[in-house]
All heavy atoms as an XYZ file, in Angstrom:
871
protein
N      16.216      3.972      8.741
C      14.957      3.580      8.260
C      13.945      3.719      9.357
O      14.092      3.188     10.421
C      15.153      2.087      7.851
C      13.804      1.552      7.235
S      13.924      0.074      6.232
C      13.688     -1.183      7.380
N      12.810      4.384      8.963
C      11.781      4.681      9.955
C      10.561      3.766      9.804
O      10.346      3.189      8.811
N       9.893      3.749     10.899
C       8.529      3.060     10.869
C       7.555      3.747      9.881
O       7.518      4.866      9.855
C       7.804      2.971     12.187
C       8.589      2.099     13.154
C       9.514      2.624     14.093
C       8.361      0.793     13.195
C      10.163      1.787     15.089
C       9.131     -0.103     14.017
C       9.973      0.404     14.889
O      10.634     -0.320     15.822
N       6.795      2.892      9.225
C       5.789      3.446      8.418
C       4.390      2.614      8.770
O       4.411      1.487      8.900
C       5.999      3.120      6.836
C       7.303      3.690      6.354
C       7.261      5.114      5.963
N       6.213      5.341      5.030
C       5.567      6.546      4.702
N       6.160      7.510      5.386
N       4.716      6.627      3.807
N       3.390      3.510      8.777
C       2.027      2.866      9.003
C       1.332      2.634      7.665
O       1.249      3.599      6.808
C       1.118      3.853      9.969
C       1.772      3.838     11.399
C      -0.214      3.135     10.028
C       1.149      4.800     12.180
N       0.850      1.472      7.353
C       0.011      1.264      6.206
C      -1.316      0.761      6.426
O      -1.659      0.220      7.486
C       0.793      0.137      5.414
C       2.222      0.340      5.069
C       2.244      1.389      3.879
C       3.687      1.575      3.465
N       3.708      2.579      2.417
N      -2.166      1.022      5.459
C      -3.642      0.810      5.650
C      -4.310      0.659      4.400
O      -3.903      1.119      3.373
C      -4.206      2.016      6.475
O      -5.515      1.745      6.716
N      -5.413     -0.082      4.468
C      -6.351     -0.284      3.202
C      -7.731      0.166      3.822
O      -8.059     -0.071      4.886
C      -6.479     -1.651      2.865
C      -5.249     -2.078      2.027
C      -5.574     -3.520      1.465
C      -4.407     -3.825      0.350
N      -4.762     -4.934     -0.359
N      -8.412      0.871      2.963
C      -9.638      1.463      3.267
C     -10.730      0.945      2.400
O     -10.593      0.841      1.303
C      -9.584      2.929      3.175
C     -10.820      3.787      3.513
C     -11.234      3.661      4.938
C     -10.594      5.265      3.071
N     -11.816      0.405      3.017
C     -13.013      0.050      2.270
C     -14.242      0.291      3.104
O     -14.215      0.491      4.283
C     -12.919     -1.418      1.802
C     -12.889     -2.530      2.829
C     -14.015     -2.993      3.555
C     -11.767     -2.965      3.561
N     -13.518     -3.823      4.571
C     -12.298     -3.828      4.551
C     -10.329     -2.698      3.496
C     -11.408     -4.594      5.401
C      -9.493     -3.522      4.320
C     -10.104     -4.295      5.179
N     -15.349      0.275      2.458
C     -16.609      0.443      3.157
C     -17.416     -0.751      2.834
O     -17.700     -1.204      1.693
C     -17.351      1.828      2.582
C     -16.439      2.939      2.769
C     -18.865      1.962      3.056
C     -16.882      4.276      2.129
N     -18.124     -1.273      3.907
C     -19.017     -2.525      3.740
C     -20.293     -2.149      4.257
O     -20.536     -1.111      4.981
C     -18.408     -3.530      4.829
C     -17.019     -4.143      4.544
C     -16.700     -5.069      5.563
O     -17.403     -5.294      6.575
O     -15.683     -5.697      5.465
N     -21.179     -2.920      3.683
C     -22.569     -2.899      4.257
C     -23.057     -4.405      4.360
O     -22.856     -5.193      3.524
C     -23.458     -2.388      3.027
C     -24.966     -2.282      3.219
C     -25.237     -1.446      4.421
C     -25.683     -1.876      1.974
N     -23.395     -4.600      5.612
C     -23.833     -6.041      6.100
C     -22.776     -6.953      5.692
O     -22.980     -8.151      5.313
C     -25.241     -6.285      5.461
C     -26.323     -5.395      5.871
O     -26.200     -4.981      6.986
O     -27.266     -5.290      5.052
N     -21.539     -6.681      5.985
C     -20.365     -7.518      5.750
C     -19.865     -7.675      4.260
O     -18.980     -8.462      4.077
N     -20.493     -6.955      3.433
C     -20.153     -7.093      1.994
C     -19.391     -5.734      1.574
O     -19.965     -4.750      1.902
C     -21.212     -7.283      1.045
C     -20.866     -7.583     -0.467
C     -22.087     -8.115     -1.202
O     -23.296     -8.035     -0.790
O     -21.755     -8.703     -2.241
N     -18.301     -5.854      0.799
C     -17.484     -4.681      0.533
C     -18.410     -4.016     -0.586
O     -18.731     -4.627     -1.582
C     -16.194     -5.047      0.054
C     -15.199     -5.532      1.160
C     -15.365     -3.817     -0.626
C     -13.887     -6.144      0.774
N     -18.617     -2.689     -0.380
C     -19.258     -1.930     -1.406
C     -18.320     -0.914     -2.102
O     -18.325     -0.893     -3.348
C     -20.474     -1.074     -0.638
C     -21.353     -1.920      0.113
C     -21.191     -0.270     -1.608
C     -22.041     -3.070     -0.728
N     -17.455     -0.344     -1.319
C     -16.414      0.502     -2.062
C     -15.163      0.235     -1.489
O     -14.857      0.123     -0.214
C     -16.835      1.976     -1.730
C     -17.971      2.628     -2.605
C     -18.235      3.983     -2.067
C     -17.834      2.540     -4.009
N     -14.054      0.306     -2.292
C     -12.632      0.121     -1.960
C     -11.865      0.783     -2.990
O     -12.474      1.424     -4.100
N     -10.648      0.875     -2.856
C      -9.730      1.517     -3.795
C      -9.998      1.053     -5.287
O     -10.125      1.797     -6.233
C      -8.281      1.392     -3.412
C      -7.389      2.303     -4.200
C      -7.743      3.776     -4.004
O      -8.014      4.281     -2.867
O      -7.485      4.553     -5.031
N     -10.003     -0.224     -5.445
C     -10.226     -0.712     -6.760
C     -11.595     -0.475     -7.380
O     -11.587     -0.150     -8.632
N     -12.581     -0.469     -6.563
C     -13.913     -0.092     -7.169
C     -13.967      1.557     -7.469
O     -14.659      1.810     -8.451
C     -15.038     -0.394     -6.157
C     -15.177     -1.961     -6.012
C     -16.052     -2.465     -4.941
N     -15.629     -3.800     -4.605
C     -16.459     -4.735     -4.255
N     -17.805     -4.448     -4.186
N     -15.992     -5.969     -4.061
N     -13.387      2.168     -6.591
C     -13.245      3.587     -6.905
C     -12.543      3.913     -8.157
O     -13.030      4.702     -9.105
C     -12.660      4.356     -5.653
C     -13.532      4.460     -4.458
C     -12.312      5.900     -6.051
C     -14.832      5.102     -4.675
N     -11.443      3.299     -8.375
C     -10.688      3.412     -9.682
C     -11.513      2.985    -10.743
O     -11.428      3.658    -11.750
C      -9.321      2.616     -9.531
C      -8.311      3.191     -8.650
C      -8.006      4.627     -8.726
O      -7.888      5.099     -9.817
N      -8.040      5.372     -7.544
N     -12.270      1.954    -10.739
C     -13.132      1.438    -11.754
C     -14.337      2.588    -12.086
O     -14.556      2.782    -13.175
C     -13.811      0.120    -11.426
C     -14.605     -0.470    -12.414
C     -13.948     -0.732    -13.819
C     -15.259     -1.864    -11.969
N     -14.831      2.977    -10.922
C     -15.901      4.135    -11.172
C     -15.283      5.314    -11.947
O     -15.850      5.899    -12.769
C     -16.431      4.556     -9.900
C     -17.316      3.347     -9.147
C     -17.699      4.001     -7.780
C     -18.653      3.351     -9.945
N     -14.044      5.825    -11.542
C     -13.346      6.896    -12.157
C     -13.288      6.607    -13.615
O     -13.347      7.492    -14.422
C     -12.100      7.150    -11.512
C     -12.175      7.918    -10.058
C     -10.925      8.110     -9.484
C     -10.934      8.934     -8.272
N      -9.551      9.075     -7.564
N     -12.816      5.373    -13.937
C     -12.460      4.959    -15.347
C     -13.843      4.914    -16.147
O     -13.857      5.336    -17.326
C     -11.836      3.542    -15.373
N     -14.837      4.506    -15.536
C     -16.199      4.500    -16.225
C     -16.543      5.874    -16.557
O     -16.977      6.130    -17.646
C     -17.240      3.870    -15.395
C     -17.167      2.256    -15.314
C     -18.707      4.126    -15.870
C     -17.899      1.549    -14.212
N     -16.319      6.879    -15.591
C     -16.605      8.278    -15.759
C     -15.892      8.837    -16.919
O     -16.391      9.628    -17.752
C     -16.469      9.060    -14.572
C     -17.244     10.287    -14.400
O     -18.375     10.510    -15.132
O     -16.832     11.182    -13.653
N     -14.615      8.465    -17.008
C     -13.690      8.892    -18.108
C     -13.928      8.193    -19.478
O     -13.778      9.076    -20.428
C     -12.221      8.636    -17.578
C     -11.741      9.584    -16.522
O     -12.332     10.555    -16.369
N     -10.811      9.064    -15.649
N     -14.287      7.106    -19.448
C     -14.403      6.368    -20.723
C     -15.859      6.141    -21.317
O     -16.059      6.046    -22.428
C     -13.924      4.932    -20.686
O     -14.580      4.269    -19.679
C     -12.322      5.062    -20.226
N     -16.747      6.190    -20.291
C     -18.189      6.034    -20.777
C     -18.489      4.558    -21.107
O     -19.458      4.301    -21.819
N     -17.668      3.646    -20.690
C     -17.775      2.239    -21.097
C     -17.204      1.368    -19.981
O     -16.035      1.571    -19.444
C     -16.931      2.065    -22.339
O     -16.689      0.644    -22.538
N     -17.998      0.460    -19.664
C     -17.503     -0.558    -18.606
C     -16.413     -1.365    -19.160
O     -15.376     -1.725    -18.498
C     -18.684     -1.476    -18.036
C     -18.372     -2.493    -17.078
C     -17.746     -1.800    -15.762
C     -19.635     -3.237    -16.748
N     -16.452     -1.684    -20.403
C     -15.444     -2.595    -21.085
C     -14.044     -1.809    -21.183
O     -13.021     -2.271    -20.692
C     -15.848     -2.967    -22.545
O     -14.893     -3.739    -23.123
N     -14.109     -0.566    -21.513
C     -12.969      0.340    -21.620
C     -12.359      0.570    -20.078
O     -11.106      0.614    -19.997
C     -13.234      1.497    -22.327
N     -13.244      0.731    -19.295
C     -12.884      1.105    -17.767
C     -12.162     -0.188    -17.360
O     -11.087     -0.109    -16.631
C     -14.007      1.394    -16.954
N     -12.738     -1.435    -17.538
C     -12.112     -2.652    -17.056
C     -10.683     -2.782    -17.702
O      -9.738     -3.017    -16.875
C     -12.981     -3.864    -17.491
N     -10.575     -2.584    -19.011
C      -9.321     -2.684    -19.736
C      -8.308     -1.766    -19.072
O      -7.075     -2.071    -18.789
C      -9.537     -2.480    -21.164
C      -8.235     -2.820    -22.032
C      -8.515     -2.652    -23.399
C      -7.378     -3.026    -24.322
N      -7.644     -2.925    -25.683
N      -8.800     -0.381    -18.786
C      -7.762      0.476    -18.288
C      -7.387      0.319    -16.985
O      -6.296      0.840    -16.558
C      -8.424      1.930    -18.487
O      -9.396      2.163    -17.541
N      -8.162     -0.421    -16.182
C      -7.714     -0.753    -14.724
C      -7.116     -2.119    -14.681
O      -6.815     -2.502    -13.478
C      -8.980     -0.608    -13.734
O      -9.986     -1.494    -14.339
C      -9.505      0.821    -13.763
N      -7.078     -2.816    -15.778
C      -6.332     -4.146    -15.761
C      -7.062     -5.268    -15.223
O      -6.607     -6.217    -14.658
N      -8.537     -5.157    -15.215
C      -9.380     -6.338    -14.925
C     -10.106     -6.715    -15.930
O     -10.277     -6.011    -17.019
C     -10.219     -5.787    -13.565
C     -11.220     -4.847    -13.800
S     -12.205     -4.501    -12.252
C     -11.163     -3.633    -11.258
N     -10.628     -7.983    -15.814
C     -11.557     -8.511    -16.810
C     -12.818     -7.827    -16.807
O     -13.319     -7.226    -15.669
C     -11.719     -9.968    -16.526
O     -12.547    -10.227    -15.379
N     -13.507     -7.858    -17.953
C     -14.887     -7.254    -17.997
C     -15.794     -8.047    -16.987
O     -16.571     -7.288    -16.302
C     -15.370     -7.410    -19.400
C     -16.794     -7.104    -19.534
C     -17.091     -5.652    -19.784
C     -17.925     -7.873    -19.404
C     -18.440     -5.129    -19.856
C     -19.176     -7.509    -19.579
C     -19.484     -5.979    -19.812
O     -20.721     -5.592    -19.905
N     -15.786     -9.281    -16.838
C     -16.591    -10.112    -15.919
C     -16.325     -9.639    -14.534
O     -17.331     -9.374    -13.785
C     -16.247    -11.551    -16.117
C     -17.201    -12.405    -15.255
C     -16.832    -13.932    -15.513
C     -17.787    -14.802    -14.721
N     -17.583    -16.192    -14.811
N     -15.135     -9.436    -14.211
C     -14.860     -8.819    -12.840
C     -15.467     -7.458    -12.582
O     -16.136     -7.214    -11.565
C     -13.397     -8.938    -12.476
C     -13.087     -8.384    -11.067
C     -11.690     -8.631    -10.722
C     -11.434     -8.067     -9.173
N     -10.031     -8.126     -8.744
N     -15.297     -6.636    -13.449
C     -15.742     -5.242    -13.443
C     -17.266     -5.260    -13.398
O     -17.805     -4.445    -12.557
C     -15.269     -4.427    -14.670
N     -17.888     -6.005    -14.206
C     -19.333     -6.097    -14.148
C     -19.843     -6.688    -12.791
O     -20.815     -6.043    -12.364
C     -19.753     -7.034    -15.263
C     -21.259     -7.035    -15.500
C     -21.980     -6.158    -16.219
C     -22.328     -7.772    -14.733
N     -23.298     -6.410    -16.114
C     -23.527     -7.254    -15.198
C     -22.215     -8.740    -13.761
C     -24.753     -7.843    -14.632
C     -23.338     -9.229    -13.158
C     -24.562     -8.869    -13.670
N     -19.197     -7.667    -12.231
C     -19.629     -8.203    -11.008
C     -19.545     -7.202     -9.892
O     -20.373     -6.934     -8.997
C     -18.790     -9.380    -10.570
C     -19.289    -10.590    -11.228
C     -18.481    -11.800    -10.844
C     -18.955    -13.200    -11.468
N     -18.279    -14.353    -10.922
N     -18.318     -6.342     -9.925
C     -17.964     -5.267     -8.855
C     -19.119     -4.185     -8.961
O     -19.654     -3.808     -7.959
C     -16.686     -4.625     -9.098
C     -15.302     -5.554     -8.656
C     -14.227     -4.928     -9.128
C     -15.556     -6.001     -7.250
N     -19.443     -3.744    -10.267
C     -20.460     -2.664    -10.434
C     -21.833     -3.116    -10.033
O     -22.566     -2.405     -9.508
C     -20.337     -2.045    -11.723
C     -19.078     -1.203    -12.110
S     -18.851      0.091    -10.759
C     -17.779     -0.541     -9.762
N     -22.109     -4.381    -10.332
C     -23.408     -5.010    -10.013
C     -23.519     -4.957     -8.530
O     -24.565     -4.584     -8.065
C     -23.554     -6.323    -10.642
C     -24.955     -6.905    -10.301
O     -25.965     -6.357    -10.749
O     -24.950     -8.001     -9.623
N     -22.578     -5.378     -7.760
C     -22.553     -5.422     -6.308
C     -22.858     -3.942     -5.701
O     -23.486     -3.812     -4.896
C     -21.243     -6.052     -5.722
O     -21.150     -7.312     -6.129
C     -21.273     -5.965     -4.120
N     -21.984     -3.074     -6.288
C     -22.269     -1.569     -5.978
C     -23.537     -1.211     -6.046
O     -24.172     -0.577     -5.183
C     -21.098     -0.682     -6.573
C     -21.448      0.782     -6.289
C     -19.666     -1.120     -6.089
N     -24.109     -1.340     -7.363
C     -25.328     -0.891     -7.652
C     -26.462     -1.478     -6.779
O     -27.484     -0.852     -6.396
C     -25.723     -1.040     -9.210
C     -25.316      0.157     -9.921
O     -25.259      1.294     -9.569
N     -25.105     -0.103    -11.275
N     -26.320     -2.827     -6.664
C     -27.428     -3.547     -5.772
C     -27.497     -3.146     -4.432
O     -28.590     -3.165     -3.857
C     -27.156     -5.025     -6.003
C     -27.663     -5.660     -7.162
C     -27.610     -7.285     -6.969
N     -26.189     -7.794     -7.061
C     -25.572     -8.278     -5.959
N     -26.090     -8.344     -4.817
N     -24.381     -8.598     -5.943
N     -26.289     -2.737     -3.878
C     -26.288     -2.434     -2.374
C     -26.294     -0.876     -2.105
O     -26.571     -0.617     -0.929
C     -25.025     -3.120     -1.846
C     -25.133     -4.602     -1.859
O     -25.920     -5.068     -1.058
N     -24.433     -5.185     -2.703
N     -26.275     -0.013     -3.082
C     -26.379      1.328     -2.898
C     -27.754      1.754     -2.809
O     -28.701      1.056     -3.189
C     -25.665      2.155     -3.983
N     -27.969      2.866     -2.103
C     -29.342      3.449     -1.907
C     -29.932      3.902     -3.242
O     -31.102      3.820     -3.411
C     -29.254      4.705     -1.049
C     -29.030      4.280      0.435
O     -29.145      3.307      0.865
O     -28.509      5.253      1.164
N     -29.116      4.231     -4.067
C     -29.600      4.639     -5.446
C     -28.535      4.152     -6.541
O     -27.367      3.762     -6.124
C     -29.498      6.312     -5.551
C     -30.632      6.831     -4.725
C     -30.324      8.463     -4.593
N     -29.413      8.653     -3.461
C     -28.945      9.792     -3.253
N     -29.072     10.739     -3.904
N     -28.080      9.800     -2.128
N     -28.857      4.182     -7.848
C     -28.081      3.771     -8.834
C     -26.610      4.607     -8.881
O     -26.704      5.732     -8.731
C     -28.815      3.853    -10.159
C     -30.205      3.955     -9.769
C     -30.241      4.465     -8.310
N     -25.583      3.802     -8.997
C     -24.251      4.412     -9.149
C     -23.866      4.513    -10.437
O     -23.247      5.423    -10.931
C     -23.270      3.540     -8.212
C     -21.855      4.110     -8.351
C     -23.641      3.606     -6.684
N     -24.125      3.402    -11.244
C     -23.690      3.295    -12.756
C     -24.916      2.911    -13.424
O     -25.610      1.948    -13.135
C     -22.548      2.384    -12.946
C     -22.177      2.163    -14.367
C     -21.340      2.785    -12.169
N     -25.236      3.626    -14.581
C     -26.248      3.244    -15.477
C     -25.532      2.582    -16.782
O     -24.562      3.177    -17.240
C     -27.024      4.471    -15.964
C     -27.735      5.117    -14.834
C     -28.428      6.421    -15.314
C     -28.745      4.326    -14.123
N     -26.053      1.388    -17.250
C     -25.514      0.788    -18.329
C     -26.464      0.644    -19.414
O     -27.675      0.588    -19.231
C     -24.917     -0.571    -17.924
O     -25.882     -1.351    -17.498
C     -23.756     -0.409    -17.018
N     -25.925      0.539    -20.694
C     -26.760      0.232    -21.897
C     -26.110     -0.931    -22.484
O     -24.790     -0.932    -22.637
C     -26.835      1.395    -22.751
N     -26.944     -1.908    -22.922
C     -26.304     -3.094    -23.538
C     -25.757     -2.717    -24.900
O     -26.191     -1.798    -25.511
C     -27.382     -4.037    -23.924
C     -27.949     -4.774    -22.548
C     -28.944     -5.844    -22.846
N     -28.235     -6.969    -23.380
C     -28.106     -8.166    -22.690
N     -28.397     -8.230    -21.528
N     -27.523     -9.151    -23.378
N     -24.702     -3.440    -25.313
C     -24.053     -3.228    -26.682
C     -24.861     -3.681    -27.700
O     -26.072     -4.005    -27.654
N     -24.168     -3.801    -28.959
C     -25.055     -4.106    -30.077
C     -24.686     -3.221    -31.159
O     -23.488     -2.606    -31.113
N     -25.395     -3.139    -32.167
C     -25.079     -2.371    -33.323
C     -24.887     -0.924    -32.994
O     -24.070     -0.239    -33.587
C     -26.148     -2.463    -34.480
O     -27.428     -2.116    -34.056
N     -25.792     -0.449    -32.065
C     -25.594      0.948    -31.694
C     -24.707      1.214    -30.636
O     -24.327      2.342    -30.178
N     -24.071      0.095    -30.052
C     -23.080      0.205    -29.078
C     -23.709      0.365    -27.678
O     -24.795      0.809    -27.625
N     -22.891      0.014    -26.679
C     -23.501      0.128    -25.365
C     -22.784      1.287    -24.641
O     -22.378      2.166    -25.322
N     -22.775      1.237    -23.412
C     -22.113      2.281    -22.547
C     -22.418      2.202    -21.167
O     -23.386      1.361    -20.678
N     -21.768      3.033    -20.444
C     -21.929      3.078    -18.908
C     -21.718      4.509    -18.672
O     -20.866      5.265    -19.134
C     -20.965      2.193    -18.224
N     -22.551      4.970    -17.595
C     -22.517      6.264    -17.279
C     -22.635      6.360    -15.749
O     -23.280      5.715    -15.176
C     -23.697      7.032    -17.780
C     -23.752      8.537    -17.380
C     -24.969      9.260    -18.067
O     -25.717      8.565    -18.892
O     -25.174     10.254    -17.690
N     -21.721      7.141    -15.096
C     -21.735      7.426    -13.735
C     -22.767      8.268    -13.394
O     -23.000      9.262    -14.011
C     -20.323      7.854    -13.245
C     -19.809      7.654    -11.819
C     -19.835      6.197    -11.455
C     -18.538      8.322    -11.618
N     -23.555      8.076    -12.387
C     -24.715      8.932    -11.943
C     -24.042      9.954    -10.968
O     -23.001      9.860    -10.471
C     -25.791      8.189    -11.137
O     -25.195      7.731     -9.898
C     -26.472      6.948    -11.978
N     -24.873     11.162    -10.805
C     -24.351     12.023     -9.799
C     -24.076     11.439     -8.420
O     -23.224     11.836     -7.774
C     -25.572     13.138     -9.726
C     -26.201     12.987    -11.062
C     -26.140     11.533    -11.520
N     -24.977     10.412     -8.051
C     -24.779      9.846     -6.783
C     -23.391      9.007     -6.747
O     -22.666      9.049     -5.707
C     -25.911      8.826     -6.503
C     -25.789      8.117     -5.243
C     -25.916      8.679     -4.054
C     -25.644      6.717     -5.229
C     -25.698      7.940     -2.775
C     -25.643      5.984     -4.075
C     -25.590      6.644     -2.839
N     -23.070      8.451     -7.890
C     -21.815      7.769     -8.040
C     -20.513      8.737     -7.888
O     -19.699      8.365     -7.268
N     -20.780      9.956     -8.500
C     -19.736     10.966     -8.288
C     -19.545     11.382     -6.889
O     -18.578     11.579     -6.434
C     -19.907     12.107     -9.326
C     -19.767     11.729    -10.721
C     -19.860     12.985    -11.644
N     -19.724     12.640    -13.006
C     -20.831     12.288    -13.624
N     -22.086     12.223    -13.191
N     -20.697     11.915    -15.066
N     -20.709     11.475     -6.264
C     -20.590     11.839     -4.821
C     -20.060     10.826     -3.874
O     -19.227     11.074     -3.085
C     -22.061     12.084     -4.397
C     -22.125     12.591     -2.873
C     -21.400     13.947     -2.475
O     -21.214     14.702     -3.554
O     -21.013     14.148     -1.356
N     -20.247      9.467     -4.319
C     -19.584      8.314     -3.557
C     -18.138      8.403     -3.783
O     -17.341      8.259     -2.786
C     -20.109      7.068     -3.958
C     -21.496      6.578     -3.603
C     -21.924      5.276     -4.273
C     -21.642      6.512     -2.049
N     -17.654      8.775     -5.063
C     -16.187      8.951     -5.171
C     -15.707     10.116     -4.396
O     -14.625      9.864     -3.662
C     -15.841      9.188     -6.721
C     -16.228      7.940     -7.456
C     -14.526      9.673     -6.918
C     -16.147      8.144     -8.964
N     -16.347     11.164     -4.348
C     -15.942     12.411     -3.618
C     -15.792     12.150     -2.148
O     -14.747     12.427     -1.437
C     -16.890     13.514     -3.863
C     -16.521     14.696     -3.109
N     -15.536     15.628     -3.358
C     -17.284     15.226     -1.972
C     -15.584     16.510     -2.349
N     -16.524     16.281     -1.668
N     -16.859     11.508     -1.631
C     -16.830     11.150     -0.139
C     -15.707     10.207      0.169
O     -14.992     10.300      1.251
C     -18.136     10.688      0.297
C     -19.128     11.788      0.263
C     -20.480     11.520      0.993
N     -21.385     12.570      0.712
C     -22.480     12.652      1.406
N     -22.785     11.917      2.312
N     -23.263     13.679      1.191
N     -15.569      9.067     -0.528
C     -14.521      8.099     -0.336
C     -13.154      8.756     -0.400
O     -12.410      8.395      0.520
C     -14.693      6.961     -1.309
C     -13.609      5.885     -1.039
C     -14.044      4.813     -0.335
C     -12.359      5.832     -1.588
C     -13.081      3.760     -0.043
C     -11.463      4.835     -1.439
C     -11.894      3.676     -0.541
N     -12.835      9.602     -1.288
C     -11.576     10.266     -1.430
C     -11.296     11.155     -0.259
O     -10.159     11.274      0.213
C     -11.454     11.018     -2.741
C     -11.501     10.183     -4.029
C     -10.285      9.377     -4.128
O      -9.269      9.613     -3.553
O     -10.328      8.341     -4.947
N     -12.333     11.797      0.200
C     -12.225     12.744      1.342
C     -11.895     12.020      2.697
O     -11.065     12.292      3.452
C     -13.491     13.546      1.686
N     -12.561     10.751      2.850
C     -12.285      9.950      4.024
C     -10.916      9.352      3.867
O     -10.135      9.262      4.860
C     -13.316      8.741      3.963
C     -14.741      9.259      4.334
C     -12.775      7.609      5.014
C     -15.876      8.288      4.188
N     -10.473      8.967      2.669
C      -9.122      8.418      2.504
C      -8.133      9.512      2.849
O      -7.114      9.205      3.436
C      -8.882      7.879      1.067
C      -7.654      7.291      0.702
C      -7.659      6.766     -0.653
C      -7.202      7.725     -1.668
N      -6.902      7.196     -2.955
N      -8.308     10.725      2.329
C      -7.395     11.884      2.621
C      -7.209     12.122      4.033
O      -6.122     12.078      4.706
C      -7.805     13.083      1.884
C      -6.862     14.221      2.077
C      -7.409     15.486      1.316
C      -6.549     16.693      1.512
N      -6.941     17.558      2.631
N      -8.314     12.092      4.709
C      -8.350     12.290      6.240
C      -7.630     11.177      6.978
O      -6.907     11.289      7.799
C      -9.757     12.389      6.773
C     -10.428     13.744      6.406
O      -9.637     14.629      6.068
O     -11.617     13.815      6.591
N      -7.901      9.968      6.575
C      -7.219      8.836      7.105
C      -5.766      8.775      6.856
O      -5.030      8.635      7.963
C      -7.804      7.466      6.327
S      -7.121      6.038      7.005
N      -5.208      9.123      5.699
C      -3.853      9.280      5.443
C      -3.280     10.293      6.294
O      -2.038     10.197      6.828
C      -3.485      9.242      3.995
C      -3.571      7.986      3.397
C      -4.573      7.516      2.483
C      -2.673      6.806      3.667
N      -4.279      6.227      2.233
C      -3.143      5.671      2.870
C      -1.553      6.637      4.439
C      -2.548      4.477      2.842
C      -1.083      5.395      4.465
C      -1.502      4.381      3.673
N      -3.830     11.523      6.473
C      -3.286     12.616      7.222
C      -3.247     12.088      8.793
O      -2.142     12.309      9.346
C      -4.220     13.853      7.126
C      -4.060     14.456      5.726
C      -5.028     15.684      5.574
O      -5.835     16.042      6.471
O      -4.949     16.181      4.445
N      -4.065     11.428      9.107
C      -4.151     10.984     10.561
C      -3.021      9.894     10.730
O      -2.223      9.843     11.707
C      -5.452     10.261     10.853
C      -5.377      9.616     12.264
N      -5.499     10.337     13.427
C      -5.365      8.372     12.764
C      -5.360      9.584     14.532
N      -5.323      8.287     14.066
N      -2.891      9.022      9.742
C      -1.807      7.993      9.910
C      -0.412      8.596      9.858
O       0.604      8.214     10.491
C      -1.908      6.906      8.818
C      -3.046      6.115      8.988
C      -3.297      5.126      7.711
C      -3.208      5.315     10.277
N      -0.287      9.708      8.944
C       1.133     10.398      8.938
C       1.409     11.114     10.241
O       2.577     10.980     10.817
C       1.067     11.420      7.818
C       1.279     10.867      6.490
C       1.473     12.053      5.518
C       2.211     11.448      4.143
N       2.678     12.497      3.441
N       0.417     11.586     10.976
C       0.659     12.191     12.252
C       0.764     11.133     13.207
O       1.825     11.228     14.046
C      -0.665     12.914     12.696
C      -0.730     14.298     12.096
C       0.429     15.247     12.467
O       0.698     15.383     13.603
O       0.971     15.903     11.420
N       0.251     10.026     13.175
C       0.488      8.848     14.053
C       2.006      8.168     13.916
O       2.408      7.793     14.950
C      -0.480      7.791     13.921
O      -1.766      8.241     14.147
N       2.461      8.333     12.704
C       3.886      7.768     12.430
C       4.833      8.419     13.392
O       5.823      7.962     13.891
C       4.229      7.928     11.078
C       3.724      6.875     10.155
C       4.211      7.009      8.764
O       4.765      8.061      8.337
O       3.972      6.046      7.968
N       4.549      9.758     13.644
C       5.533     10.627     14.545
C       5.587      9.952     15.886
O       6.710     10.067     16.587
C       5.048     11.980     14.630
C       5.097     12.742     13.372
C       4.571     14.132     13.416
C       4.504     14.790     12.071
N       3.876     16.116     12.122
N       4.668      9.171     16.372
C       4.760      8.555     17.778
C       5.779      7.448     17.732
O       6.146      7.063     18.863
C       3.420      8.122     18.280
O       2.916      7.132     17.455
N       6.072      7.008     16.640
C       7.058      5.944     16.521
C       8.504      6.367     16.361
O       9.460      5.615     16.173
C       6.744      4.990     15.346
C       5.594      3.986     15.640
C       4.233      4.458     15.482
C       5.708      2.702     16.186
C       3.218      3.583     15.727
C       4.761      1.930     16.398
C       3.390      2.302     16.249
N       8.671      7.592     16.050
C      10.004      8.295     15.724
C      11.060      7.937     16.688
O      12.177      7.670     16.311
C       9.791      9.794     15.658
C      11.020     10.457     14.918
C      10.610     11.815     14.743
C      11.668     12.583     13.934
N      11.332     14.041     13.635
N      10.745      7.958     18.061
C      11.772      7.662     19.061
C      11.845      6.244     19.436
O      12.683      5.884     20.290
C      11.507      8.554     20.280
C      11.528     10.001     19.844
O      12.370     10.357     19.107
O      10.635     10.888     20.405
N      11.213      5.259     18.795
C      11.493      3.889     19.147
C      12.777      3.268     18.589
O      13.253      3.574     17.598
C      10.122      3.040     18.585
C       8.915      3.418     19.193
C       7.758      2.522     18.544
C       8.943      3.136     20.755
């Protein structure tokens, strides 16, 4: 059995988490479903939690990440902005680089 390095990655702004794996999964689900409610359901979180997470992301980002329309007879919806897609892309690139570095770092434990 060998050593394994584990890590969690998130991005903070002024001590508040803005992006992390759960929020990225929620953003991807919004992009796929066009609905915050459906995205919350598909990621296994409550609508209230999903709404709070997206509100935090939107309030703290430089530009809107998700645009929402209220429900009702015409239905609501949620749409990822181009900036939101770019945030996903950059987060995923950082995560990939991080995991590649950690895999290389694991080799230093091989002889322990």
